[in-house]
C-alpha positions as CSV (number, residue, x, y, z in Angstrom):
1,M,7.0,-12.4,-1.8
2,A,4.0,-13.3,0.4
3,S,1.9,-16.1,1.9
4,V,-1.3,-17.1,0.2
5,T,-3.3,-15.3,2.9
6,Q,-1.2,-12.2,2.6
7,R,-1.5,-12.1,-1.2
8,V,-5.2,-12.6,-1.2
9,E,-5.7,-10.0,1.5
10,K,-4.0,-7.3,-0.5
11,F,-5.1,-8.2,-4.0
12,K,-8.0,-6.0,-5.4
13,Q,-10.5,-8.3,-7.0
14,P,-13.0,-7.3,-9.6
15,Y,-16.4,-6.2,-8.4
16,G,-18.1,-9.2,-6.7
17,G,-14.8,-11.2,-6.6
18,F,-13.4,-13.8,-8.9
19,L,-15.6,-16.4,-7.3
20,S,-18.8,-15.3,-5.7
21,P,-19.7,-17.1,-2.5
22,N,-23.3,-17.2,-3.8
23,D,-22.2,-19.7,-6.4
24,F,-21.4,-22.3,-3.7
25,T,-24.0,-24.8,-2.6
26,K,-24.8,-24.5,1.1
27,T,-25.5,-27.6,3.2
28,F,-26.7,-27.1,6.8
29,F,-25.9,-29.6,9.6
30,D,-27.8,-29.7,12.9
31,D,-26.3,-31.4,16.0
32,G,-28.7,-29.7,18.4
33,V,-25.9,-27.8,20.1
34,V,-25.9,-24.0,20.5
35,L,-22.4,-22.5,21.0
36,F,-21.8,-20.0,23.7
37,S,-21.9,-16.4,22.4
38,E,-18.7,-15.2,24.1
39,E,-15.1,-16.6,24.1
40,N,-12.3,-15.1,26.1
41,I,-9.3,-15.8,23.8
42,N,-8.4,-14.5,20.3
43,A,-10.7,-16.0,17.6
44,G,-7.6,-16.8,15.5
45,L,-6.2,-19.0,18.3
46,V,-9.5,-20.7,18.6
47,G,-9.5,-21.5,14.9
48,I,-6.0,-22.9,14.9
49,A,-6.7,-25.0,18.0
50,V,-9.8,-26.5,16.4
51,D,-7.9,-27.3,13.2
52,Y,-5.0,-29.0,14.9
53,L,-7.2,-30.9,17.3
54,I,-9.3,-32.2,14.4
55,R,-6.1,-33.5,12.8
56,F,-5.0,-35.1,16.1
57,M,-8.4,-36.7,16.7
58,T,-8.4,-38.2,13.1
59,G,-5.2,-40.1,13.8
60,T,-2.3,-37.7,13.1
61,S,0.4,-37.7,15.8
62,A,0.4,-34.7,18.1
63,E,3.9,-33.8,16.9
64,E,2.7,-33.7,13.3
65,A,-0.7,-32.0,14.1
66,F,1.0,-29.2,16.0
67,K,4.3,-29.1,14.1
68,I,4.0,-25.4,13.1
69,S,3.5,-24.5,16.7
70,L,6.5,-26.5,17.7
71,I,8.6,-24.7,15.0
72,G,7.3,-21.4,16.3
73,S,8.5,-22.3,19.8
74,Q,12.0,-22.7,18.5
75,H,12.0,-19.1,17.5
76,M,11.3,-18.1,21.1
77,K,13.8,-20.7,22.5
78,Q,10.9,-22.3,24.3
79,E,11.0,-25.8,22.8
80,N,10.8,-27.5,26.2
81,K,7.8,-25.6,27.3
82,A,6.1,-26.4,24.0
83,K,6.8,-30.1,24.4
84,E,5.4,-30.0,27.9
85,F,2.2,-28.5,26.6
86,L,2.1,-31.1,23.8
87,N,2.4,-33.9,26.4
88,H,-0.8,-32.7,28.0
89,I,-2.8,-33.1,24.8
90,K,-4.5,-36.5,25.0
91,G,-8.0,-35.9,23.5
92,L,-10.9,-33.5,23.9
93,D,-10.9,-33.2,27.7
94,D,-10.7,-29.8,29.3
95,Q,-7.0,-30.0,30.1
96,S,-6.1,-31.1,26.5
97,I,-8.0,-28.2,25.0
98,I,-6.5,-25.7,27.4
99,Y,-2.9,-26.8,26.6
100,A,-3.7,-26.9,22.8
101,C,-4.8,-23.3,23.0
102,K,-1.5,-22.4,24.8
103,L,0.6,-24.4,22.3
104,V,-0.9,-22.8,19.2
105,G,0.1,-19.4,20.7
106,Y,3.5,-20.2,19.1
107,D,2.1,-20.5,15.6
108,V,2.4,-16.8,14.9
109,C,6.2,-17.0,15.5
110,A,6.6,-19.4,12.6
111,R,4.1,-17.8,10.3
112,V,4.8,-14.1,10.9
113,G,7.7,-13.8,13.3
114,P,8.4,-13.3,17.0
115,I,7.3,-9.6,16.8
116,R,3.6,-10.7,16.9
117,Y,4.1,-13.2,19.8
118,T,1.9,-12.9,22.9
119,P,3.1,-14.8,26.0
120,V,1.5,-18.2,26.0
121,E,1.1,-18.0,29.8
122,D,-1.6,-15.4,29.2
123,I,-3.7,-17.7,27.0
124,N,-6.2,-19.2,29.4
125,P,-9.5,-20.3,27.8
126,D,-12.5,-20.3,30.1
127,E,-15.2,-22.9,30.3
128,N,-17.3,-21.5,27.5
129,T,-14.4,-21.3,25.1
130,V,-13.3,-24.8,25.9
131,S,-16.8,-26.1,25.4
132,N,-17.1,-24.3,22.0
133,I,-13.8,-25.7,20.8
134,R,-14.9,-29.2,21.8
135,T,-18.2,-28.8,20.0
136,M,-16.5,-27.5,16.8
137,V,-14.0,-30.4,16.8
138,N,-16.8,-32.9,17.2
139,R,-18.8,-31.3,14.5
140,S,-15.9,-31.5,12.2
141,L,-15.3,-35.2,13.0
142,S,-18.9,-35.8,12.1
143,F,-18.6,-33.8,9.0
144,W,-15.6,-35.9,7.8
145,E,-17.6,-39.1,8.5
146,H,-20.2,-37.6,6.1
147,S,-17.9,-36.1,3.5
148,G,-14.6,-37.9,3.9
149,P,-12.5,-39.8,4.3
150,V,-9.6,-37.3,4.5
151,I,-6.7,-38.5,2.3
152,K,-4.3,-35.6,3.0
153,E,-4.1,-32.8,5.5
154,G,-1.9,-29.8,6.5
155,F,0.0,-30.0,3.2
156,T,2.3,-27.5,1.6
157,F,2.8,-26.9,-2.2
158,E,6.4,-28.0,-3.0
159,L,7.5,-27.0,-6.6
160,A,4.4,-24.8,-6.9
161,Y,5.4,-21.6,-5.1
162,T,6.3,-18.5,-7.2
163,A,8.2,-15.3,-6.8
164,T,4.8,-13.8,-5.8
165,I,3.6,-16.5,-3.4
166,T,6.3,-18.2,-1.4
167,T,4.4,-19.9,1.4
168,G,1.0,-21.3,2.2
169,D,-0.5,-24.5,3.3
170,G,-3.8,-26.2,2.5
171,D,-6.2,-27.8,5.0
172,Y,-7.8,-31.0,3.8
173,L,-8.2,-33.2,0.7
174,T,-10.8,-35.9,0.3
175,E,-10.9,-38.1,-2.8
176,D,-12.4,-35.5,-5.1
177,T,-12.6,-32.3,-3.1
178,L,-10.2,-29.6,-1.7
179,W,-11.6,-28.3,1.6
180,D,-10.6,-25.2,3.5
181,L,-11.6,-24.9,7.2
182,K,-13.0,-21.6,8.3
183,I,-14.0,-20.9,11.8
184,S,-16.0,-17.6,11.7
185,K,-19.3,-16.2,12.8
186,Y,-19.9,-15.1,9.3
187,P,-20.4,-16.8,5.9
188,P,-17.4,-17.0,3.4
189,T,-16.4,-13.8,1.6
190,S,-14.8,-13.4,-1.9
191,K,-11.4,-13.4,-0.2
192,H,-12.1,-16.8,1.2
193,T,-13.2,-18.2,-2.1
194,L,-10.1,-16.7,-3.8
195,Q,-7.9,-18.2,-1.2
196,L,-9.4,-21.6,-2.0
197,L,-9.0,-21.2,-5.7
198,V,-5.3,-20.2,-5.2
199,Y,-4.8,-23.4,-3.2
200,Y,-6.3,-25.4,-6.0
201,I,-4.0,-23.8,-8.6
202,L,-1.0,-24.3,-6.4
203,G,-2.0,-27.9,-5.9
204,L,-2.2,-28.6,-9.6
205,R,1.4,-27.3,-10.0
206,S,2.7,-29.1,-6.9
207,I,4.2,-32.5,-6.3
208,H,0.8,-33.8,-5.0
209,S,-0.7,-36.0,-7.7
210,E,-3.9,-36.2,-5.7
211,F,-4.9,-32.8,-7.1
212,Q,-5.4,-34.3,-10.6
213,N,-8.5,-36.0,-9.2
214,I,-10.0,-32.9,-7.5
215,K,-13.4,-32.1,-9.0
216,K,-14.8,-29.7,-6.3
217,I,-13.6,-27.1,-3.9
218,G,-15.3,-26.4,-0.6
219,I,-15.3,-24.6,2.7
220,Y,-16.5,-26.1,6.0
221,N,-17.3,-23.9,8.9
222,P,-17.9,-25.8,12.2
223,R,-18.9,-22.7,14.0
224,L,-21.9,-22.2,11.7
225,N,-22.0,-26.0,11.0
226,I,-22.4,-25.2,7.3
227,S,-20.5,-26.4,4.2
228,Y,-20.1,-24.5,0.9
229,L,-19.3,-26.5,-2.2
230,L,-18.6,-25.7,-5.8
231,E,-17.9,-28.0,-8.8
232,N,-14.7,-27.0,-10.6
233,S,-16.5,-27.4,-13.9
234,K,-18.7,-24.4,-13.0
235,I,-15.6,-22.2,-12.7
236,D,-15.1,-20.2,-15.9
237,S,-11.7,-21.1,-17.4
238,S,-10.9,-17.4,-17.8
239,V,-11.2,-16.9,-14.1
240,I,-8.7,-19.7,-13.4
241,K,-6.4,-18.2,-16.0
242,D,-6.7,-14.7,-14.5
243,V,-6.1,-15.9,-10.9
244,A,-3.1,-18.0,-12.0
245,T,-1.6,-15.1,-13.9
246,Y,-2.3,-12.1,-11.8
247,V,-2.7,-13.5,-8.3
248,V,-0.4,-16.6,-8.2
249,G,2.1,-15.2,-10.8
250,V,2.1,-18.0,-13.5
251,H,0.7,-18.2,-17.0
252,S,-1.0,-21.6,-16.4
253,P,-2.1,-23.5,-13.3
254,L,-0.4,-26.5,-14.8
255,E,2.9,-24.7,-15.6
256,R,5.8,-26.1,-13.6
257,L,8.8,-23.8,-14.2
258,E,11.9,-25.5,-15.6
259,A,13.9,-23.3,-13.3
260,H,13.3,-25.9,-10.6
261,M,15.1,-28.5,-12.6
262,H,17.8,-26.5,-14.2
263,A,18.4,-23.5,-12.0
264,K,21.9,-22.2,-11.6
265,E,20.9,-20.4,-8.4
266,W,19.7,-21.7,-5.1
267,V,16.5,-20.0,-3.8
268,L,15.7,-20.4,-0.1
269,V,12.8,-19.0,1.9
270,S,13.5,-18.4,5.6
271,P,11.1,-19.2,8.4
272,N,10.2,-15.5,8.4
273,G,9.3,-15.5,4.7
274,E,12.5,-13.8,3.4
275,T,13.7,-15.0,0.1
276,Y,17.5,-15.5,-0.6
277,R,19.1,-16.1,-4.0
278,F,22.8,-17.3,-4.4
279,R,25.0,-19.6,-6.4
280,N,27.0,-21.6,-3.8
281,L,25.1,-23.1,-0.9
282,N,27.9,-23.8,1.5
283,H,29.5,-20.4,0.9
284,W,26.2,-18.6,1.5
285,L,25.5,-20.7,4.7
286,R,29.0,-19.8,6.1
287,E,28.3,-16.1,5.4
288,H,24.9,-16.2,7.1
289,Q,25.4,-18.4,10.1
290,D,23.5,-15.9,12.2
291,L,20.3,-16.9,10.4
292,L,20.6,-20.6,11.1
293,D,19.2,-22.6,13.9
294,G,22.1,-25.1,13.8
295,T,25.6,-25.5,12.3
296,V,26.5,-24.9,8.7
297,T,27.0,-28.7,8.2
298,Q,23.5,-29.4,9.6
299,A,21.9,-26.7,7.5
300,S,23.7,-27.9,4.3
301,A,22.7,-31.5,5.0
302,G,19.1,-30.5,5.7
303,I,18.7,-28.3,2.7
304,R,20.3,-30.9,0.3
305,K,17.9,-33.5,1.7
306,I,15.0,-31.2,0.6
307,K,16.6,-31.0,-2.9
308,Y,16.9,-34.8,-3.1
309,S,13.4,-35.2,-1.8
310,L,12.0,-32.9,-4.5
311,Q,14.0,-34.8,-7.1
312,G,12.4,-38.0,-5.9
313,K,15.7,-39.6,-4.9
314,L,14.8,-40.3,-1.3
315,K,12.4,-42.8,0.3
316,N,12.0,-40.8,3.5
317,K,11.3,-37.4,2.1
318,S,11.8,-34.0,3.8
319,Y,10.5,-30.7,2.5
320,H,11.6,-28.4,5.3
321,W,14.6,-27.8,7.5
322,K,13.8,-25.9,10.7
323,G,11.3,-23.8,8.8
324,W,13.4,-23.2,5.8
325,Q,12.0,-24.1,2.3
326,L,13.8,-24.7,-1.0
327,L,12.3,-23.2,-4.2
328,E,15.1,-23.7,-6.6
329,W,18.5,-25.3,-6.5
330,G,21.9,-25.3,-8.3
331,D,24.7,-27.8,-8.4
332,N,27.2,-26.0,-6.0
């Protein structure tokens, strides 16, 4: 029971890794800009801010681009403050970037839990940090003009999660490539390439038909302004099978467990990543009201909407309810 990142971090790979970063083709881009060497906020926050600002600047609404941050703010009962931050995000001006950095401070609450939360009031990027973020966003926008267009972003893997990996979200899909955004001072490692391959396997198992057209996997790093690309045909089939079996927890990347269609039990994953199995939804919700951010009626309606969405019965689909995810479902 882990996220993709957590699973990859702990998994001991064979010597050299399942996918060597040296197998990827590197392409260098030069915009003539040198980033400042020092930044005054956590590198992880910088990376998330860059990612979400890219999505916002490519046409995604602010609410959608920063949705995980907004969910995180609910855990801290600071929704109004988060919405105030969101209202200040208009583009790539200094103020927008500063408030984006503050807003993404809530991300950790949704992904890990409130225990890792640092007060967003203490997140105050200086001029160098703001400048670097702006440059990295602009580099990414130029990259998508060169390598895009993006057809899907910030996606999860409905119907693909397993008992081993219960959460995880991909970054970007273009017509034939799965891209992961990495904002690091260093080139990719075997952990990064394994994470990318896991996303590809989950994508093949998921509801996203676009993955059937994916021919390449790649990493783009706007800090280094370098892309790393590998054709799927160059990945040994035994590697894909081993990663699917031992890392993801399935026998085939194309396997879609019948349990999703015929399960007698409901399987829910909480916003904190806890997995719950039970037979009667409403009874379980009544017994666990303390876990819910809403009434039993609201939770039941929201989770059943996920079920109907996964079954393809709804036009306006929903795959989450206040951070809760549905892996399997029953009739009761």
